[in-house]
VEXPA-632442 format. One line per 3 residues: number of its first residue (from 1); their letters; for each residue x, y, z of N, C-alpha, C. Coordinates in nm, 3 decimals. Last residue first. Layout:
N
NUM	a	X/Y/Z/X/Y/Z/X/Y/Z ~ ...
This chain:
296
296	gtl	-0.672/0.053/1.803/-0.682/0.026/1.955/-0.566/0.067/2.060 ~ -0.636/-0.046/1.525/-0.560/-0.125/1.592/-0.615/-0.106/1.787 ~ -0.789/0.155/1.401/-0.761/0.036/1.308/-0.728/-0.044/1.455
293	lrl	-0.683/0.457/1.582/-0.881/0.339/1.578/-0.872/0.242/1.491 ~ -0.410/0.464/1.511/-0.511/0.417/1.675/-0.673/0.353/1.684 ~ -0.410/0.446/1.286/-0.290/0.327/1.361/-0.407/0.301/1.498
290	aer	-0.546/0.681/1.230/-0.565/0.536/1.160/-0.490/0.453/1.233 ~ -0.401/0.857/1.351/-0.535/0.849/1.407/-0.583/0.707/1.360 ~ -0.129/0.838/1.263/-0.117/0.792/1.387/-0.291/0.767/1.383
287	yke	-0.174/0.921/0.953/-0.159/0.880/0.994/-0.142/0.791/1.129 ~ -0.281/1.236/1.025/-0.369/1.104/0.947/-0.273/1.025/1.014 ~ 0.014/1.341/1.181/-0.137/1.283/1.272/-0.213/1.207/1.192
284	mtq	0.106/1.353/0.929/0.151/1.261/1.056/0.088/1.256/1.113 ~ -0.039/1.569/0.761/-0.005/1.356/0.721/0.066/1.327/0.839 ~ -0.008/1.748/0.975/-0.094/1.692/0.926/-0.056/1.615/0.935
281	rli	0.363/1.760/0.937/0.260/1.770/1.063/0.132/1.671/1.049 ~ 0.362/1.804/0.638/0.417/1.750/0.758/0.350/1.655/0.859 ~ 0.223/2.062/0.602/0.153/1.952/0.582/0.257/1.792/0.622
278	dep	0.354/2.228/0.810/0.231/2.191/0.837/0.194/2.076/0.775 ~ 0.607/2.241/0.701/0.640/2.153/0.866/0.451/2.076/0.843 ~ 0.573/2.125/0.320/0.617/2.217/0.426/0.614/2.142/0.581
275	lep	0.767/1.899/0.138/0.736/1.946/0.132/0.756/2.035/0.319 ~ 0.994/2.000/-0.186/0.967/2.030/-0.054/0.818/2.014/0.022 ~ 0.898/1.857/-0.518/0.877/1.993/-0.453/0.907/1.955/-0.296
272	apa	1.063/1.580/-0.697/0.881/1.723/-0.641/0.954/1.781/-0.553 ~ 1.250/1.588/-1.008/1.217/1.613/-0.812/1.089/1.680/-0.759 ~ 1.011/1.373/-1.135/1.102/1.400/-0.999/1.227/1.560/-1.041
269	kkn	0.714/1.498/-1.195/0.848/1.365/-1.203/0.914/1.456/-1.148 ~ 0.474/1.635/-1.231/0.453/1.500/-1.117/0.562/1.439/-1.218 ~ 0.535/1.888/-1.229/0.474/1.845/-1.368/0.471/1.688/-1.304
266	wdq	0.417/2.178/-1.074/0.464/2.079/-1.034/0.423/1.946/-1.169 ~ 0.326/2.411/-0.853/0.368/2.377/-1.014/0.427/2.360/-1.009 ~ 0.066/2.264/-0.647/0.206/2.355/-0.681/0.214/2.318/-0.857
263	tel	-0.188/2.156/-0.569/-0.228/2.314/-0.566/-0.069/2.413/-0.669 ~ -0.129/1.904/-0.530/-0.167/1.895/-0.712/-0.190/2.102/-0.738 ~ 0.024/1.892/-0.348/0.075/1.923/-0.467/-0.002/1.907/-0.618
260	wdr	-0.240/1.867/-0.187/-0.144/1.947/-0.172/-0.068/2.011/-0.283 ~ -0.300/1.626/-0.239/-0.443/1.693/-0.250/-0.285/1.838/-0.240 ~ -0.169/1.433/-0.205/-0.141/1.415/-0.275/-0.211/1.621/-0.369
257	vfq	-0.118/1.461/0.099/0.001/1.548/0.047/-0.047/1.511/-0.083 ~ -0.379/1.361/0.133/-0.329/1.452/0.159/-0.218/1.540/0.132 ~ -0.351/1.092/0.028/-0.437/1.210/-0.019/-0.423/1.330/-0.054
254	kdf	-0.254/0.980/0.232/-0.138/1.056/0.205/-0.182/1.156/0.086 ~ -0.491/0.932/0.468/-0.325/0.880/0.401/-0.306/0.959/0.294 ~ -0.741/0.966/0.594/-0.629/0.927/0.681/-0.515/0.898/0.608
251	spp	-0.932/1.235/0.420/-0.852/1.081/0.420/-0.736/1.037/0.532 ~ -1.242/1.380/0.297/-1.100/1.378/0.352/-1.100/1.210/0.338 ~ -1.431/1.263/-0.017/-1.384/1.277/0.123/-1.255/1.293/0.138
248	nqg	-1.495/1.398/-0.303/-1.480/1.348/-0.270/-1.431/1.384/-0.109 ~ -1.861/1.324/-0.300/-1.762/1.467/-0.335/-1.681/1.400/-0.282 ~ -2.079/1.142/-0.377/-2.057/1.247/-0.454/-1.941/1.420/-0.404
245	ary	-2.127/1.052/-0.077/-2.140/1.027/-0.193/-2.155/1.157/-0.243 ~ -1.996/1.093/0.212/-2.035/1.148/0.154/-2.049/1.103/0.056 ~ -1.804/1.112/0.528/-1.834/1.079/0.405/-1.969/1.080/0.378
242	qda	-1.745/1.118/0.810/-1.780/1.228/0.737/-1.729/1.257/0.575 ~ -1.766/0.934/0.963/-1.854/1.013/0.942/-1.801/1.109/0.939 ~ -1.587/0.745/0.839/-1.702/0.709/0.802/-1.817/0.853/0.791
239	pwf	-1.299/0.873/0.645/-1.373/0.890/0.815/-1.479/0.809/0.781 ~ -1.136/0.672/0.470/-1.207/0.781/0.433/-1.223/0.773/0.600 ~ -0.825/0.558/0.291/-0.845/0.551/0.381/-0.961/0.648/0.490
236	rss	-0.654/0.338/0.070/-0.754/0.509/0.062/-0.882/0.497/0.159 ~ -0.346/0.193/0.083/-0.498/0.198/0.119/-0.496/0.333/0.068 ~ -0.142/0.220/0.082/-0.111/0.154/-0.022/-0.271/0.169/-0.008
233	dpt	-0.068/0.354/0.296/0.028/0.373/0.130/-0.021/0.356/0.062 ~ -0.171/0.349/0.525/-0.244/0.371/0.417/-0.143/0.429/0.284 ~ -0.261/-0.030/0.435/-0.135/0.071/0.546/-0.214/0.214/0.495
230	lve	-0.319/-0.319/0.389/-0.336/-0.208/0.414/-0.339/-0.128/0.459 ~ 0.074/-0.398/0.411/-0.061/-0.470/0.388/-0.169/-0.372/0.442 ~ 0.345/-0.436/0.141/0.255/-0.449/0.334/0.103/-0.475/0.289
227	dil	0.448/-0.794/0.075/0.474/-0.685/0.080/0.433/-0.595/0.202 ~ 0.164/-1.095/0.051/0.360/-1.045/0.037/0.386/-0.882/0.082 ~ 0.051/-1.356/0.063/0.070/-1.208/0.093/0.144/-1.175/0.159
224	yle	0.101/-1.727/-0.138/0.096/-1.551/-0.041/0.109/-1.429/-0.054 ~ 0.081/-1.964/-0.302/0.049/-1.827/-0.309/0.012/-1.804/-0.176 ~ 0.235/-2.203/-0.444/0.195/-2.161/-0.354/0.199/-2.002/-0.316
221	gad	0.467/-2.314/-0.571/0.327/-2.244/-0.632/0.244/-2.212/-0.552 ~ 0.674/-2.399/-0.448/0.621/-2.520/-0.519/0.501/-2.453/-0.601 ~ 0.839/-2.196/-0.403/0.940/-2.272/-0.498/0.811/-2.409/-0.526
218	dlg	0.615/-1.944/-0.377/0.661/-2.027/-0.319/0.757/-2.092/-0.448 ~ 0.468/-1.593/-0.496/0.456/-1.812/-0.481/0.585/-1.791/-0.448 ~ 0.290/-1.335/-0.373/0.346/-1.391/-0.415/0.390/-1.543/-0.411
215	fef	0.099/-0.986/-0.420/0.127/-1.149/-0.353/0.272/-1.240/-0.465 ~ 0.013/-0.748/-0.218/0.132/-0.779/-0.375/0.080/-0.943/-0.288 ~ -0.254/-0.502/-0.294/-0.253/-0.611/-0.281/-0.141/-0.659/-0.327
212	ktd	-0.430/-0.208/-0.214/-0.346/-0.258/-0.308/-0.343/-0.383/-0.291 ~ -0.758/-0.045/-0.190/-0.690/-0.121/-0.197/-0.621/-0.148/-0.282 ~ -1.055/0.178/-0.077/-0.919/0.116/-0.178/-0.882/0.011/-0.142
209	aii	-1.192/0.245/0.079/-1.248/0.302/-0.009/-1.155/0.162/-0.093 ~ -1.218/0.158/0.412/-1.140/0.116/0.303/-1.169/0.115/0.164 ~ -1.328/0.421/0.665/-1.436/0.354/0.521/-1.270/0.312/0.429
206	igr	-1.346/0.353/1.045/-1.297/0.402/0.884/-1.371/0.261/0.792 ~ -1.512/0.248/1.230/-1.508/0.449/1.194/-1.408/0.463/1.112 ~ -1.507/0.018/1.296/-1.376/0.123/1.365/-1.333/0.288/1.302
203	qla	-1.679/-0.060/1.172/-1.686/-0.073/1.272/-1.607/0.022/1.360 ~ -1.519/-0.034/0.901/-1.577/0.068/0.915/-1.633/0.024/1.069 ~ -1.301/-0.254/0.926/-1.263/-0.119/0.990/-1.432/-0.031/1.021
200	yda	-1.485/-0.450/0.904/-1.398/-0.467/1.019/-1.335/-0.293/1.022 ~ -1.510/-0.429/0.593/-1.629/-0.471/0.737/-1.543/-0.457/0.819 ~ -1.268/-0.453/0.501/-1.341/-0.323/0.552/-1.503/-0.304/0.555
197	aet	-1.209/-0.698/0.564/-1.072/-0.581/0.675/-1.197/-0.435/0.635 ~ -1.320/-0.860/0.462/-1.268/-0.883/0.565/-1.251/-0.730/0.644 ~ -1.265/-0.686/0.116/-1.405/-0.735/0.230/-1.365/-0.779/0.359
194	ylq	-1.017/-0.784/0.097/-1.086/-0.640/0.121/-1.155/-0.600/0.229 ~ -0.984/-1.056/0.132/-0.903/-1.029/0.228/-0.946/-0.843/0.264 ~ -1.149/-1.098/-0.125/-1.189/-1.171/0.053/-1.085/-1.110/0.171
191	iak	-1.079/-1.030/-0.349/-1.148/-0.901/-0.293/-1.238/-1.003/-0.106 ~ -0.803/-1.147/-0.313/-0.775/-1.005/-0.277/-0.896/-0.984/-0.205 ~ -0.875/-1.405/-0.369/-0.859/-1.382/-0.234/-0.817/-1.225/-0.221
188	esv	-0.979/-1.418/-0.599/-1.116/-1.473/-0.526/-1.026/-1.385/-0.366 ~ -0.799/-1.310/-0.778/-0.874/-1.250/-0.779/-1.007/-1.221/-0.640 ~ -0.619/-1.537/-0.695/-0.590/-1.370/-0.637/-0.649/-1.303/-0.675
185	ket	-0.732/-1.706/-0.850/-0.767/-1.761/-0.714/-0.669/-1.543/-0.664 ~ -0.786/-1.615/-1.155/-0.902/-1.651/-1.036/-0.861/-1.690/-0.909 ~ -0.441/-1.627/-1.165/-0.539/-1.569/-1.224/-0.689/-1.536/-1.119
182	lpk	-0.473/-1.942/-1.166/-0.368/-1.830/-1.051/-0.449/-1.728/-1.134 ~ -0.618/-2.003/-1.384/-0.645/-2.097/-1.235/-0.586/-1.946/-1.145 ~ -0.496/-1.895/-1.664/-0.647/-1.857/-1.570/-0.630/-1.916/-1.401
179	glq	-0.205/-1.708/-1.610/-0.256/-1.863/-1.668/-0.410/-1.801/-1.581 ~ -0.031/-1.447/-1.557/-0.058/-1.540/-1.513/-0.130/-1.676/-1.503 ~ -0.067/-1.341/-1.844/0.076/-1.265/-1.820/0.078/-1.478/-1.664
176	qev	-0.251/-1.318/-1.928/-0.238/-1.381/-2.037/-0.090/-1.437/-1.970 ~ -0.413/-1.281/-1.652/-0.492/-1.383/-1.727/-0.319/-1.439/-1.800 ~ -0.377/-1.023/-1.752/-0.304/-1.055/-1.612/-0.367/-1.261/-1.670
173	qil	-0.552/-0.980/-1.930/-0.429/-0.945/-1.959/-0.356/-0.966/-1.869 ~ -0.819/-1.036/-1.835/-0.723/-1.087/-1.974/-0.614/-1.076/-2.001 ~ -0.868/-0.797/-1.668/-0.806/-0.924/-1.668/-0.769/-0.999/-1.742
170	ain	-0.657/-0.493/-1.801/-0.800/-0.596/-1.836/-0.736/-0.710/-1.771 ~ -0.505/-0.242/-1.621/-0.528/-0.292/-1.686/-0.640/-0.449/-1.720 ~ -0.384/0.065/-1.572/-0.536/-0.018/-1.520/-0.494/-0.133/-1.659
167	edh	-0.040/0.105/-1.471/-0.183/0.159/-1.557/-0.287/0.035/-1.545 ~ 0.154/0.337/-1.315/0.098/0.148/-1.280/0.008/0.247/-1.420 ~ 0.457/0.519/-1.457/0.307/0.563/-1.356/0.249/0.408/-1.401
164	aga	0.808/0.600/-1.300/0.710/0.581/-1.403/0.510/0.546/-1.345 ~ 0.920/0.627/-1.073/0.897/0.740/-1.152/0.868/0.675/-1.291 ~ 1.028/0.281/-1.038/0.981/0.423/-0.949/0.992/0.511/-1.077
161	pak	0.781/0.009/-1.247/0.964/0.161/-1.186/0.905/0.205/-1.101 ~ 0.476/-0.060/-1.205/0.543/0.019/-1.273/0.688/0.076/-1.195 ~ 0.238/-0.322/-1.248/0.372/-0.238/-1.118/0.497/-0.189/-1.204
158	tsp	-0.025/-0.260/-1.381/0.101/-0.271/-1.440/0.154/-0.246/-1.269 ~ -0.376/-0.356/-1.223/-0.298/-0.322/-1.267/-0.125/-0.286/-1.289 ~ -0.660/-0.480/-1.183/-0.530/-0.488/-1.184/-0.458/-0.386/-1.210
155	tfi	-0.956/-0.536/-0.954/-0.956/-0.432/-1.083/-0.749/-0.405/-1.101 ~ -1.236/-0.688/-0.866/-1.088/-0.642/-0.860/-1.054/-0.590/-1.000 ~ -1.438/-0.493/-0.615/-1.425/-0.525/-0.851/-1.275/-0.554/-0.811
152	agc	-1.753/-0.493/-0.407/-1.580/-0.497/-0.477/-1.519/-0.575/-0.561 ~ -2.122/-0.508/-0.502/-1.965/-0.542/-0.396/-1.845/-0.506/-0.421 ~ -2.194/-0.365/-0.637/-2.264/-0.447/-0.689/-2.113/-0.514/-0.586
149	plk	-2.257/-0.117/-0.564/-2.357/-0.184/-0.534/-2.356/-0.300/-0.556 ~ -1.963/0.048/-0.421/-1.994/0.001/-0.532/-2.095/-0.123/-0.533 ~ -2.024/0.434/-0.318/-2.042/0.221/-0.270/-2.059/0.189/-0.442
146	eal	-1.880/0.685/-0.463/-2.027/0.653/-0.422/-1.965/0.443/-0.385 ~ -1.714/0.886/-0.569/-1.676/0.799/-0.425/-1.803/0.749/-0.378 ~ -1.965/1.022/-0.751/-1.824/1.027/-0.781/-1.783/0.967/-0.547
143	klg	-2.212/0.811/-0.918/-2.145/0.933/-0.832/-1.994/0.940/-0.798 ~ -2.382/0.658/-1.154/-2.276/0.630/-1.056/-2.259/0.744/-1.008 ~ -2.497/0.597/-1.346/-2.505/0.650/-1.303/-2.473/0.709/-1.183
140	apl	-2.510/0.240/-1.425/-2.498/0.373/-1.562/-2.545/0.510/-1.345 ~ -2.280/-0.034/-1.357/-2.442/-0.001/-1.342/-2.398/0.182/-1.337 ~ -2.024/-0.066/-1.506/-2.072/-0.043/-1.379/-2.217/-0.024/-1.432
137	qig	-1.773/-0.382/-1.596/-1.868/-0.285/-1.680/-1.965/-0.267/-1.541 ~ -1.461/-0.382/-1.602/-1.553/-0.403/-1.565/-1.684/-0.348/-1.557 ~ -1.203/-0.217/-1.762/-1.319/-0.349/-1.794/-1.416/-0.386/-1.809
134	cia	-1.104/-0.067/-1.596/-1.058/-0.227/-1.645/-1.112/-0.355/-1.691 ~ -1.461/0.010/-1.525/-1.327/0.069/-1.474/-1.262/-0.095/-1.472 ~ -1.719/0.168/-1.780/-1.658/0.069/-1.687/-1.492/0.101/-1.626
131	gtq	-1.769/0.390/-1.840/-1.869/0.371/-1.765/-1.830/0.225/-1.754 ~ -1.566/0.585/-1.937/-1.644/0.405/-1.988/-1.721/0.380/-1.940 ~ -1.491/0.804/-1.839/-1.553/0.772/-1.981/-1.543/0.700/-2.079
128	qyd	-1.582/0.730/-1.578/-1.617/0.910/-1.676/-1.628/0.870/-1.788 ~ -1.430/0.511/-1.502/-1.593/0.487/-1.508/-1.665/0.619/-1.634 ~ -1.142/0.616/-1.550/-1.183/0.565/-1.575/-1.390/0.525/-1.624
125	kwg	-1.226/0.860/-1.331/-1.121/0.909/-1.449/-1.220/0.807/-1.539 ~ -1.204/0.608/-1.080/-1.356/0.680/-1.114/-1.360/0.762/-1.263 ~ -0.989/0.480/-1.106/-1.136/0.399/-1.108/-1.252/0.590/-1.171
122	sgv	-0.871/0.701/-0.975/-0.816/0.668/-1.154/-0.924/0.539/-1.201 ~ -1.090/0.801/-0.766/-0.943/0.855/-0.817/-0.960/0.739/-0.995 ~ -1.393/0.568/-0.690/-1.314/0.707/-0.686/-1.136/0.754/-0.775
119	vyg	-1.622/0.404/-0.604/-1.577/0.461/-0.739/-1.497/0.588/-0.703 ~ -1.505/0.136/-0.382/-1.596/0.258/-0.423/-1.561/0.338/-0.589 ~ -1.369/-0.106/-0.363/-1.545/-0.105/-0.343/-1.578/0.044/-0.318
116	rvi	-1.120/-0.213/-0.580/-1.214/-0.107/-0.538/-1.354/-0.132/-0.470 ~ -0.793/-0.362/-0.519/-0.967/-0.439/-0.517/-1.008/-0.268/-0.465 ~ -0.573/-0.494/-0.719/-0.595/-0.364/-0.666/-0.760/-0.406/-0.665
113	aev	-0.221/-0.617/-0.693/-0.383/-0.716/-0.710/-0.437/-0.554/-0.638 ~ 0.042/-0.575/-0.996/-0.078/-0.513/-0.847/-0.284/-0.528/-0.862 ~ 0.226/-0.780/-1.134/0.071/-0.748/-1.120/0.009/-0.695/-1.014
110	plp	0.391/-1.038/-1.088/0.385/-0.926/-1.197/0.292/-0.808/-1.178 ~ 0.413/-1.133/-0.793/0.328/-1.099/-0.876/0.392/-1.047/-0.975 ~ 0.763/-1.292/-0.595/0.689/-1.164/-0.663/0.576/-1.185/-0.805
107	klr	0.859/-1.537/-0.476/0.879/-1.432/-0.612/0.698/-1.347/-0.642 ~ 1.044/-1.458/-0.186/0.922/-1.550/-0.286/0.894/-1.473/-0.375 ~ 1.202/-1.494/0.109/1.234/-1.509/0.038/1.121/-1.571/-0.064
104	riv	1.012/-1.430/0.392/1.048/-1.522/0.310/1.023/-1.488/0.247 ~ 1.110/-1.117/0.601/1.070/-1.239/0.544/1.083/-1.326/0.441 ~ 1.156/-0.959/0.881/1.212/-1.105/0.817/1.143/-1.125/0.767
101	far	1.079/-0.615/0.853/1.055/-0.777/0.919/1.141/-0.841/0.822 ~ 1.093/-0.261/1.099/1.137/-0.434/0.956/1.056/-0.510/0.987 ~ 1.077/-0.107/1.259/1.035/-0.067/1.116/1.058/-0.188/1.031
98	drv	1.152/-0.169/1.562/0.956/-0.153/1.522/0.955/-0.117/1.409 ~ 1.462/-0.090/1.399/1.341/-0.112/1.544/1.202/-0.097/1.506 ~ 1.635/-0.061/1.240/1.563/-0.151/1.190/1.438/-0.196/1.349
95	qeh	1.850/0.125/1.329/1.749/0.151/1.199/1.621/0.091/1.200 ~ 1.897/0.041/1.557/1.812/0.157/1.584/1.785/0.129/1.440 ~ 2.063/-0.204/1.562/1.952/-0.254/1.580/1.865/-0.092/1.548
92	ese	2.339/-0.126/1.480/2.219/-0.117/1.388/2.100/-0.128/1.421 ~ 2.530/-0.252/1.635/2.577/-0.085/1.603/2.384/-0.087/1.539 ~ 2.466/-0.529/1.610/2.380/-0.430/1.721/2.440/-0.275/1.714
89	avv	2.381/-0.614/1.300/2.447/-0.550/1.410/2.420/-0.481/1.477 ~ 2.057/-0.853/1.265/2.204/-0.721/1.222/2.261/-0.671/1.315 ~ 1.927/-1.030/1.330/1.979/-1.053/1.160/2.069/-0.959/1.145
86	sep	1.762/-0.970/1.561/1.870/-1.080/1.568/1.931/-1.074/1.436 ~ 1.623/-0.703/1.479/1.754/-0.712/1.548/1.852/-0.806/1.552 ~ 1.409/-0.860/1.350/1.501/-0.786/1.267/1.605/-0.726/1.365
83	aig	1.303/-1.197/1.484/1.342/-1.065/1.565/1.435/-0.974/1.430 ~ 1.097/-1.350/1.295/1.237/-1.381/1.330/1.253/-1.238/1.371 ~ 0.861/-1.461/1.192/0.803/-1.414/1.319/1.002/-1.372/1.373
80	tlh	0.825/-1.470/0.843/0.909/-1.576/0.978/0.934/-1.569/1.119 ~ 0.547/-1.308/0.657/0.613/-1.306/0.791/0.654/-1.467/0.845 ~ 0.424/-1.389/0.393/0.583/-1.358/0.399/0.658/-1.376/0.547
77	npl	0.127/-1.534/0.510/0.188/-1.446/0.461/0.382/-1.482/0.445 ~ -0.147/-1.730/0.401/-0.031/-1.662/0.471/0.020/-1.604/0.399 ~ -0.475/-1.617/0.357/-0.406/-1.659/0.289/-0.268/-1.663/0.410
74	iha	-0.689/-1.646/0.568/-0.755/-1.623/0.440/-0.630/-1.659/0.372 ~ -0.595/-1.622/0.820/-0.643/-1.751/0.817/-0.717/-1.753/0.611 ~ -0.497/-1.370/0.810/-0.408/-1.473/0.822/-0.473/-1.645/0.832
71	lkq	-0.526/-1.197/0.918/-0.637/-1.189/0.770/-0.552/-1.311/0.761 ~ -0.434/-1.049/1.130/-0.576/-1.108/1.112/-0.652/-1.129/1.017 ~ -0.110/-1.012/1.093/-0.200/-1.080/1.132/-0.341/-1.101/1.179
68	fwf	-0.144/-0.864/0.882/-0.095/-1.031/0.823/-0.173/-1.102/0.938 ~ -0.268/-0.629/1.076/-0.346/-0.675/0.933/-0.249/-0.820/0.875 ~ -0.053/-0.587/1.200/-0.174/-0.638/1.268/-0.240/-0.658/1.204
65	hsl	0.126/-0.562/1.042/0.162/-0.673/1.116/0.021/-0.712/1.196 ~ 0.092/-0.323/0.938/0.121/-0.440/0.853/0.083/-0.594/0.937 ~ 0.069/-0.127/1.128/-0.032/-0.181/1.048/0.020/-0.305/0.977
62	atl	0.382/-0.172/1.213/0.308/-0.187/1.321/0.125/-0.215/1.245 ~ 0.439/-0.065/0.917/0.488/-0.156/0.961/0.394/-0.194/1.065 ~ 0.336/0.234/0.971/0.306/0.119/0.818/0.358/-0.013/0.862
59	ikg	0.478/0.353/1.196/0.324/0.320/1.252/0.270/0.172/1.118 ~ 0.745/0.326/1.109/0.696/0.236/1.224/0.559/0.258/1.190 ~ 0.695/0.477/0.892/0.755/0.363/0.860/0.705/0.290/1.001
56	kgp	0.706/0.783/0.966/0.606/0.690/0.941/0.652/0.592/0.891 ~ 0.855/0.876/1.155/0.766/0.789/1.197/0.705/0.712/1.132 ~ 0.827/1.178/0.938/0.940/1.131/1.043/0.856/1.035/1.133
53	vat	0.825/1.133/0.643/0.813/1.162/0.698/0.841/1.109/0.874 ~ 1.077/1.338/0.413/1.055/1.229/0.455/0.914/1.251/0.588 ~ 1.127/1.534/0.100/1.070/1.559/0.296/1.009/1.365/0.290
50	pli	1.100/1.478/-0.156/1.247/1.530/-0.106/1.203/1.526/0.071 ~ 0.931/1.182/-0.308/0.919/1.266/-0.241/1.089/1.344/-0.163 ~ 0.942/0.945/-0.512/0.974/0.996/-0.466/0.979/1.080/-0.378
47	vdf	0.638/0.945/-0.743/0.792/1.064/-0.719/0.869/0.991/-0.613 ~ 0.352/0.829/-0.769/0.493/0.697/-0.855/0.666/0.827/-0.795 ~ 0.219/0.978/-0.657/0.246/1.018/-0.808/0.329/0.936/-0.850
44	asl	0.449/0.996/-0.375/0.342/1.035/-0.472/0.355/1.062/-0.616 ~ 0.593/0.853/-0.126/0.624/0.855/-0.261/0.465/0.908/-0.296 ~ 0.816/0.922/0.153/0.698/0.864/0.056/0.709/0.927/-0.064
41	rdt	1.040/0.717/0.399/1.035/0.809/0.303/0.870/0.832/0.214 ~ 1.131/0.591/0.644/1.012/0.709/0.597/1.031/0.825/0.492 ~ 1.165/0.255/0.566/1.166/0.371/0.604/1.073/0.498/0.617
38	qvi	1.104/-0.031/0.630/1.012/0.077/0.625/1.096/0.162/0.675 ~ 1.297/-0.262/0.528/1.316/-0.198/0.631/1.201/-0.065/0.552 ~ 1.315/-0.647/0.522/1.256/-0.540/0.443/1.230/-0.387/0.573
35	llq	1.494/-0.879/0.509/1.553/-0.796/0.575/1.447/-0.673/0.504 ~ 1.432/-1.251/0.333/1.467/-1.128/0.360/1.479/-1.038/0.447 ~ 1.593/-1.601/0.254/1.571/-1.473/0.349/1.556/-1.374/0.363
32	ddg	1.736/-1.752/0.154/1.607/-1.739/0.161/1.531/-1.710/0.204 ~ 2.017/-1.700/0.210/1.978/-1.679/0.011/1.826/-1.742/0.073 ~ 2.096/-1.483/0.398/2.089/-1.568/0.355/2.070/-1.598/0.217
29	vay	1.928/-1.206/0.359/1.892/-1.228/0.500/1.949/-1.444/0.398 ~ 1.911/-0.897/0.162/1.957/-1.032/0.180/1.979/-1.097/0.336 ~ 1.726/-0.641/0.193/1.866/-0.690/0.218/1.846/-0.767/0.253
26	idr	1.549/-0.304/0.085/1.527/-0.471/0.120/1.702/-0.499/0.103 ~ 1.398/-0.085/0.202/1.496/-0.103/0.182/1.485/-0.213/0.179 ~ 1.060/0.128/0.066/1.107/0.022/0.142/1.275/-0.003/0.101
23	vkg	0.980/0.317/-0.094/0.918/0.314/0.045/1.057/0.280/0.116 ~ 1.067/0.246/-0.355/0.994/0.366/-0.291/1.009/0.422/-0.202 ~ 1.355/0.056/-0.349/1.237/0.081/-0.362/1.193/0.229/-0.325
20	rhl	1.622/-0.064/-0.296/1.582/0.066/-0.302/1.429/0.080/-0.284 ~ 1.802/-0.378/-0.256/1.725/-0.277/-0.336/1.657/-0.184/-0.290 ~ 2.041/-0.542/-0.145/1.965/-0.537/-0.265/1.846/-0.493/-0.346
17	fpl	2.286/-0.534/0.059/2.235/-0.453/0.004/2.182/-0.520/-0.143 ~ 2.397/-0.771/0.276/2.435/-0.718/0.191/2.284/-0.633/0.111 ~ 2.456/-0.721/0.649/2.351/-0.737/0.502/2.398/-0.731/0.405
14	skl	2.615/-0.478/0.707/2.611/-0.636/0.858/2.552/-0.737/0.732 ~ 2.563/-0.222/0.736/2.680/-0.304/0.646/2.642/-0.430/0.689 ~ 2.275/-0.032/0.640/2.339/-0.141/0.683/2.422/-0.210/0.596
11	nte	2.147/0.191/0.540/2.255/0.153/0.588/2.325/0.114/0.648 ~ 1.826/0.317/0.502/1.899/0.283/0.528/2.078/0.266/0.518 ~ 1.716/0.686/0.460/1.713/0.559/0.382/1.824/0.537/0.500
8	fva	1.574/0.899/0.582/1.538/0.871/0.507/1.597/0.765/0.400 ~ 1.407/0.878/0.915/1.502/0.708/0.863/1.441/0.806/0.712 ~ 1.411/1.182/1.096/1.366/1.095/0.991/1.438/1.021/0.964
5	ssq	1.524/1.340/1.260/1.430/1.217/1.369/1.424/1.133/1.223 ~ 1.546/1.587/1.093/1.695/1.515/1.125/1.579/1.378/1.262 ~ 1.291/1.675/1.052/1.379/1.580/0.966/1.485/1.517/0.982
2	tm	1.126/1.637/1.343/1.182/1.716/1.226/1.229/1.662/1.150 ~ 0.879/1.728/1.589/0.904/1.675/1.418/1.051/1.698/1.383
């Protein structure tokens, strides 16, 4: 596994380039479709790391594809089914193979739809200070990483640009942006998507502690599931057999990288430190194991 085999960024000339996100490169396909390419970039603490994880984009693409199909009965998604190789020049096939989707161009909602089934991360910090997460009052005495006894909760956040931090916000702030009916639908669908996925994953030995969904609207105002879905980049995956309430479980996601970064003399602003080879290798193994367990 070498950095030379990793795709840090794409350079397609056959399509108009639109945007480079933390992980994805986006190109226009005509007026009503986009090509989304999952690179091997990794972000942590909202900073793009200088070290890419070889093959990560392909794993995330495979996982997203699996979940989009599995959860399509709950909400339609933005996939078109068009092969990415068919919209780029032949010389560019390798840049998109197994790591891209051709999607419908939709209007993304301006909030992150976060669903939590366990109290951990920024939610744990909020709970310790206020007894609530995003204004949702929770029972007293919950331990770190404990399953929420009331079931999963919708805890939206702002959608920050690269380099800035997402902030947890109350439901009332989302209603002010989206209106009450759409906010209620987003909350209901996000919890339904999470709950069905978490129940399935648990049967496969993975606890999905929390996750982030993205939604978009078409011209008729129809709601769609967009972006990536239920990957180790957008979710907290824990091995069920090592889970204990009261302690931070080991994980299949980039928490492994975050934990290493926390030991470094770094102010969580760009540029981030280079990842050592052993951290890269172990991160890759975590992602592969998650894909294997969830999709067989």
